[in-house]
N, C-alpha and C positions, 0 to 999 in steps of 0.2 A: 504493500500500500504506500510506503514511503517513496518508492520509485515512481509510482503513479502520480503522487502529489508533486514530486520534484519535476517530472516532465510537464505536468499541467502548469506549474508555476513558471517553468522555463519558457513555455510557449507564450504565456500571458505577458511575462516581462519582456521577451524579445519583441512581441508585437507592440508593447508599450513604447519601446524605443522609437518606433516608426509613427505611431498614432498620437503620441503626446503632443498637445498644443493644437492639433487639428480636429480631434474629437474629444468629447467629454468622456471620462471613464465609464459612465453609465451606457455609452454607445459602443464601447470596445467590443462587447460580445457580438454585436450585429456584424462586425467585420471578422473577428477571430473565428467564430463558430463555423461559418460557411467555408472559410479557408482551411480549417482543420478537416472538414468533410472532403474538400477537393484534394487535399494532400493525401489523405488516407486512401481515397479511391484511385489516385494516381499510382500509389504504391502497390495496391492490389492488382491493378490492370497492367502494370509496367511490362511484365513479360509477354503480354499479349497485345500490347499497344499497336504494333505494326500490323498484326493479324486482323484486328478489328478495323483498322483503316482500310486495309485491302478488301475485306469482306464487304464493307459498305460501298466502296468504290465499284465493286463487281456487281452488286445487286441493286444499287440505287435507281438505275434506269430500267430494271427488269421487274421490280416489285414496288407496289405503292407504299409498302411498309416493310423494309428489310429487318426490322427489329427482331421478330421471332427467330429468323435464321441466325442472326448474330448472337443472340442470347444462347441458343442451342449450341453453337460452335464454341463459344468461350466458356460455357458452363457457369456463368455468373448471373446474378439478377439485375445487372446494370452494365452499361458500356459507354464509351466515348469515342466517336468515330473521327473526331478532329485529329489532324496530324500533330497537334500540340498537346502538351501537358505543362504543368507549372515549370518544370525543369527546362523544357524546350523553348518556352516563351522567353527565358532569360538569354537565349542565344541571339535574339534580335532586339536589342535594347531600344532601337529607334521606332519599333512598331509594337510596343508592349500592349497598348490598349486595344488595337485592332486584333492582334493575335489572341489576346485574352477573351475578347468577345466571341471570336471564332471557336475557341476552346469551350466556352460555356454552351454555345449553340450545339455542340457535338454530343452533349449528354443524352442518354436515353430518357424517354418521357418521365419516368418515375423520379430520376435525380434532377432533371431540369425543373420539374414542379417544385422541388425543394429549394433549389437555388433561386428560381424566379420569385417565389414568395418571401424569400429573405429580403427582397427589394434592395439588392446590393448595387444596382446600376448607379444611383446617385452617389453612393459611397465610393465606388470605384472611380467614377468621374472626378470626384473631389481628390482622391489619392493621386490620380494621374495629373490633374491640374497643378498640384503642389509637388510633383516629381517624387512621389513616394510609393507609387504602385509597384515599380520595379524593386524597390527596397523591401517592400513587404513580401513580395513573391520570393525574393532571394532569402529572406529570413525563414520562410516556411519550407523551402526546399532543403534546408539544413536538418530538418527533423526526419529521422528515419522511422516511418510508421508502417514499414512492411510487415505483413502478417507473420513472417518468420522471426521478427523481433518483438512485435507486440500482437498477441492474439486478439480475437474478437472481444473476449471478456475484458481483457486489460484495456483495449481501446475504448470500450464502453465506459469503463471507470474513469479514464482520462477525460472523456467528453463530459461525463456527469460532473466531474470536479470543476471543469471549465464553466459548466452551466451554473454550478453553485457560486463560483466566483462572480459570474455575470450578475446573478440575482442579488448578491450582497452589494456589489458595486452600484446596482441600480437603486438600492434602498427603496424609498417610497414609490418610485416609478415602477418598481417590479411588482408591487403588491397586487396589481390587476392580474398578473399572470403566474406568479410564483407563490405556492403555498409552503410555508416553512416546514422543514423536514420533521421537526418534532411533532407538529400537528398531524402531518400525514401518518407518521408511525403510530400515533395514538388511534387515529381513525381506522387504519387497516388492521390494527390489533383487535379492535372490537368487531370489525366486519368478518375477518377470517378466523380470528380466535374463537368467536362464538359458534363456529361451524367446524371445530377441530376434528371431531370424530368422522365427519363425512369426507374430510379431505385426506385422511390417512389411507395407506394401502397402495398397491401397485395398479398401474393402468388408468389412473384417474386423469380426466381432462376437464378443465373448467375455463369459463370465459369471464373476462372482466371488462367493464365499459365505463368510460368517463365522457359525458356529453359536452363538457367544456374543459377539455384536458390540458389547456395551456401548453406548457413545455413537456408534459407527459410524466412529471415527477410522481404523481399519485399512482399511476399505473406501474411504473418500473419499481418504485419503492414497495408497493403492495405485493408485487410478485416476489421481490427479494425477501420481504418479511415472511411470506408464506413458505418459501423454500428453506429459510434459515430456522424457522420456529415450528413448522408443522410437518412438511413433507418435501424433502429435496428432490424427489422423483415426480412430483406433481407437474403435469403439463398445463401451463396456463397460457391461453391465447388472449392477447391484449387488444382492445379496440378503443378508439376515441374519435371525437369530433371537436373541432376548434374554429372559432370565428376569426380571431386575429391572424392576419397573414404571416407575420414574422414568427409568432409563437407556434403557429401551425408548422412552419418550416423547421423550427428548432426541434419540435416534437418528432417529426418525421426523420430528421437527420439523426436525432438521438436513437431512434429505433434502428436506423441503418447501422449506426456504430455499435449498438448493443446486440446485433444479430437478431433483432426482432423483425416482424414483417411491417415495413412502413406503409404498405398498401392498406393496412387496417386503420390508418389514421385518415380521417376525411375532413375536407374543408377547402379553403377557408369559408365557412358559412355557419349560420346559426342552427343549432339543434332544434330550436323551437319552430321556426318557419321553414326549414329546409332539412328535414331529417334524412340523412344519407344512409341510415341503417334501419329504415322503415320495415316493420314486420319482424325484425330480429328480437330475440329474447336472450337475456344474459343471466348467468349464475350470480355474479357479483357486480355491483355498481357503486362507484365511489366518485365524489365530486365536491368541489368548492365553487359554487356558482357566484357570480358577482353580487355584492350586497347593494341594495337600494338603487338598482339600475332600471331605468324606465324601459318598458317594452312597447312604447307607443308606435315605434316604427314597424312592429309586427302585429299591431292590434287587429288590422283587417283580417289577416290570416287566422289569428287565434280565435277571434269572434266567430268566424265562419266555421272553424272546426268545433267550436263549442256547441253548435247546433246538432252535431252528429252524436247520437246516443252511444256509439262505440268509439268516439274520439277521446283524446287525452284530457280535454278540458270541459267535458260535458257537465261535470259536477259543479263547476264554478271557476272563476278566475280571480286572482288577487287584484288589488288596485294597480293602476297603470304605472305608478311611480316605483314599484318594486316587484320585479318579475321572478324573484328567487323560487317561490313556490311552484312556478310553472315547470321548473327543472325537476322538482320532486314528482309532479304529476307525470312528466315525460318518462321518468325512470320507473315509476310504478307500472306504467303501460308496458314496459319491457321486462317485467318480472316473468320468470318461467312458472307455469302452473305447478310444476313439481317442487318449486321453492327457490327463492332468490333472497339475497340480503343486500341492503342499500345503506351506505354511509354518506351523509351529506352535511356540509358545514353551513350554518345559518347565523345571521345576527338575531337579535331578540324579537324582531317584528313578526315572524311567522308563528310565534308562540301565542300571541294575544291580539294582534291587530284584526279589526273587523268584528262588527257586532253580529248577533244571531241573525241568520239569513243572508249575511253578506258573503262575498266570495271566500275570503280567508277562513272564516268560521265554517263555511260549508265544506271546504277542503279538509280542515281538521276533523270535522264530523265524519266525513267519508273515510278518512284514514283510521281514526280511532274505532268507529263502529264496525269496521271490517277487521279489527284486531291486528293491524299491521304495525302499529307503533310499539316497538319493543323497549327502547331506552333513549333518554336524552341526557347528554353530559354537558354541563356548563364549563367553559374554559376560563382561565384567568384573562384579565384584560392585557393589552399591550403584547399580544402574541403574534400579531401580523405586521408586515412591513408598512402597510398603508393605512392602518386604522388602529386606534387604541381601545376600541369598544370591546365589551364582553361578547363572546361568540359561543355557539352551541353546536354539538354534533348530535344529529338524529340518526338512530339506527332503526330502519324500517325493514320488515320481513314478512313474507307470507308463509313462513314455516317456523313459527314459534315452538319452542319446546313445551311439553305439557305443563311444566312448572311456571311458565311465563304466560300461558294463555289467559286472556281476559284482564291482563295487568300491564301497567307501564312502570318502568323503573326510571327514577330520576337520580342523577349523581351530581353532587356539587364538587366540581374540580377546580374551583376558583383559587384555592389555596395551594394547589400543586404546581409550583413554579419556582424557578431560580432566576435571580437578577443577572442580567448580562453586564459584562464589564464595559461594553461600548454598544450603544443603541445602533440598530440598523433601521433607519427610518423611524417608524413608530414602534418597532419591535424592541422592547426593553426587557422581555422575559422569555425564558424557554423552559421546556419540560425535559428533565433528565430521563435517562432510560429507566432508572429506579422509580421515578415518579409515575412514568407511563405504566410500568408494571404494577405499581400499587393501585392505580385507578382501574386497571384491567382486572385485578384481583377482586376489587369491590364489585365490579360488574359481574364477574363470574360467580362469586359467592351468592349473589342475588338475595342478600339479607339486609334488612334495615339497620342503619347505623347513623352516626352523626353526618356521614357523607352520602347516605343512600336512603331514599324514601320510595316505597312501592305502593301504588294506588290501583284500585280497579278502574277499568276504562270509563265507567259512568261517572266517576268522581270529577272528571273534567267537563262534564256536560251540565247544561242548565236549561230550564224553560224560561224564556223571556215572556212575561205576562204583562199585558197592558192594564193599568189601573186607571179607571175613570172617576171623575167627580162631577156632581150635577152643576148645570149652568144656572146661576142665580141672577135674576133681574128684579130690581125693586124689592129685594128681600124675599122673593118667591122663587121656587124651583120651577124652571121651564120644563114642560113635558111635550112628547110627540103625540100623534093622533091616537096612539094606543094607551096613552097615559103613562108611558115610561119616561123617566127623567132624561133630558137631553144632556149629553156630556159637554163639559167645558173644555174645549181643546187646549186652552192656555194652561190648564191644570193637569193635563194628561201626563201620566208618568208610567214607569215600568218597573217591574221587579224581576230579578234573576233568581229563580228558585232551583236549587240543586236537583238533579234528576233523581237522586235517591230520597227525595222528600216529597210528601203529598202536597200538591199545590193548594188545595182548599184549606188544609190544616195550617200551612205556612201563612196563607193570607189572613186567616182568623187570628193567628198568633202574632204576626209581625206587622200587619198593615191595618186591619180593621180597628184595633184599639186606638189608633192615632187618627184614623180617617173613617169615622163611623158611617158617613153617608156615601162612601166610595163603593165601587163594585169592579169586578174583573170582566174584561171583554175577552173571553176565551177563544173567540173566533180569530183573534190576532196572535195566538200563541206561536212562538217560534223556538226551535231547538238550536242552541248554540254550544260551541266548545271553545275553551281557552285554557292555556296552561300558565298559571301565574307562578312561574318557577321560583322567583325570589321569595315569595311568601312561605313556601314550604321549608325553606332553610333559614328563615329569619330568626335570630335570637335576640330577644329584648335585653338591652343592657341598661341597668339603672344609672341615672345621672349621678355624678359625684355630689356629695353634700356641699352646701354652700360654704360651710366652715372650712372644708378642705381646700376649696378653690381660693378662698380668701387668704388662707395660710400660704398657699403656693405663690400667690401674687405678692404677698409681703416678702417672701424669701427672694423672689426675683428682684424686687425693688431694692432690697438690702444688697444684693449681689451687684446691681448696677451702681449703687452708691459707692461700694467698695472699689469697684473698677475705676470709677471716676477719680477717687482719692489717689489711687495708685498712679493713674496717668498724669494727674496734675502734679503729684509729688515728684515724678521724674522730671 
């Protein structure tokens, strides 16, 4: 691992010599990552470079697409038919940009898609304009990335380390795309660890999907965790979709370097309005969708699908200002009937936003009444690069164990963190491996404690009952034609009656003694669900006695006076 880190640092520092002053450190990754990909592919193709060029030259006028022939002949999943590679480009310093463009155009469609979506054209133009393109190419050709020197696994680790450095350099800019590794490790431990028995044994194949996969960290770390902690022989197929073009390219290139299948990553497009894996079902789904991001640009599509009883959004939609719940609905739609597990990161909004009958409440009702919500874990604040707010991990599954059926486990993880020596954007805390393991143990034990509460599903539900009061004019109660009192709409109120309580008894006990002329309009009853997470773990702390506060203030006052005397005395 030290050699891997050393090579990653060497690549980064060598590029820094060329890029410094021309690009911000947070932009380095957009140059370094595609050049690492190209250098690695050059090394892999080196022995067959001329063969590929000749094959293309022979078949380009005979076949509309000579790609299948070339791929079969070279026995690799990619090729480059240009006569140039990075080393050969150096042989003609006067035409670096022209030859570099010719080299990029020579890649097979799967690699060209990656390079194109990195959007490196303006970066390369900028390097060339400032006479640094040749210098950068010269730096990268110094690195020996041949498979005989660095195998696929080691190359994947090098790339992952560079990706980590990029994410940390980006700080708050990276928060939209990079989920901190400690958060990912916690999430995947709950998703896969909760299914340990099913994953053990030989010949097992499982699929994992992330609908907004960013750079693919959740997918690759999830696979690594399952191999290291459950079953090293487990075959895991990774799938993802990503909207952002640059992170889409980073993810695909990471898969290429890790010897995963980059064709399983789709984009750049939204999973909500352009599902590239429509009809597919997955065994495990893990994701960190964007917080508080509007889905107004996709509203027409979502509202249209909402009309379909078999559609993803038929049960309801959240408010337009925050579309995070849409991703959970999307994932639930992709659950295998035989059983799937979902791990998703949310802010606090999906827990309680929306009154009974509104979109968010209807989605929670749908999830809880179907007994899919297994567990919610609250995380410490300041865990993410771009926000300091408290976040939550939801575990959703359609294959609960017998002990968990009809119940929801809530875990308070807000105190499980360690302060960082140096903040990375808004990230000032992290979870150690021991803290992650302790939280997982709390989950696995499934027993109530100071950090764990377990409630039946109906505990989170309530009936919203409308309470009316009579309309009074000139001291008299107004009535309708049938003699019933007319309601005063200005005094109309409502009560939330827990589902486990009788509405009539609740009304007589809690409302009627205070409003003897009131009545309930049961025709307006609505069932709602919310999870007031903080309330369940709140501990009342008595205020300090006034005498103690006064004594502390006097002590501070005396201390200030003493310091003043010492200063003046000097």
